[in-house]
C-alpha positions, 0 to 999 in steps of 0.5 A, a space after each residue: 467271162 472266161 479267158 485263158 492266156 498262154 505264151 506260145 514261144 516260151 515255156 510257161 503256165 496257162 493263166 485264167 481269168 474268170 468273172 467270178 473272181 477279182 480282176 486282180 486274181 487269176 487261176 492256172 490251168 495247168 495247176 490244181 491250185 486255188 485263186 492267186 493274186 497277181 497283175 495279169 489283167 491290169 486290175 480291169 474287168 473285161 467288157 464284151 469288146 475289150 480286155 486288158 493285160 497287166 505287166 506280168 510276163 506271163 501275159 505280157 512279155 515284150 516280143 512274146 507271142 500269146 494265144 488267148 481263148 475267150 469264152 462268154 455266155 451265149 444263150 442256148 449255146 454256152 454258159 460261163 457260171 458259178 455254183 456253190 457246192 452242197 455236198 449232194 446232188 444238184 442241177 445247174 441250169 444253163 438255159 439249154 434246150 437239150 442239156 450240156 454236151 461239154 462241161 468244165 469245172 474248177 474249184 476256186 476257193 481251194 485246190 481242185 483239178 480242172 475236170 472236163 466231161 463231154 457226151 462224146 465220151 459218155 456223160 450219163 448216169 453211171 458212165 461219165 469219164 472225166 479228164 483233168 486238164 491240169 494232169 497227164 493222167 489217163 481219163 478215169 470214170 467217176 459217177 460225178 456229172 451227168 447231162 440234164 435237161 437244161 444244163 448239167 447235174 452234179 451228183 458226186 460229192 467229191 470236194 473237187 466238184 461239190 464240197 458243201 460250201 465250196 466255190 466253183 466256176 464252170 464252162 458248159 456248152 450245149 
């Protein structure tokens, strides 16, 4: 449902597949850009056992050495999903028994950072330090995301995580 691919032996970007975007499109983990079209996934939707790579050197350079991180929904453990921003507070139900302990959010229809929150650093009302995977900046505190009983709650109205009508992907881990 979510794949992150990076060539290890040369300088290059992290390419990202999400089940919520077309299999002809991708995101870039070290960029705040929106969805881009390119032959990363061979125009093939992954299954639970197989994924395809296209002809782009970013994911398939001859003699290149790559690392692939694969994420899927596992009930009660992890959830890969999408939501539409509402410009207000909303709870994302991940089906967890005790809420999310790690949340990664990326806007897909416009620019926006790859923000991450976790309970080890604090993810409670009023204290939720965020990091941006695509930035070298230090963590900053933003009152945007809290853990909730069955998942997480988006309380901020920032366009990066909750613009009214905005499209977002997320990875949540219980």
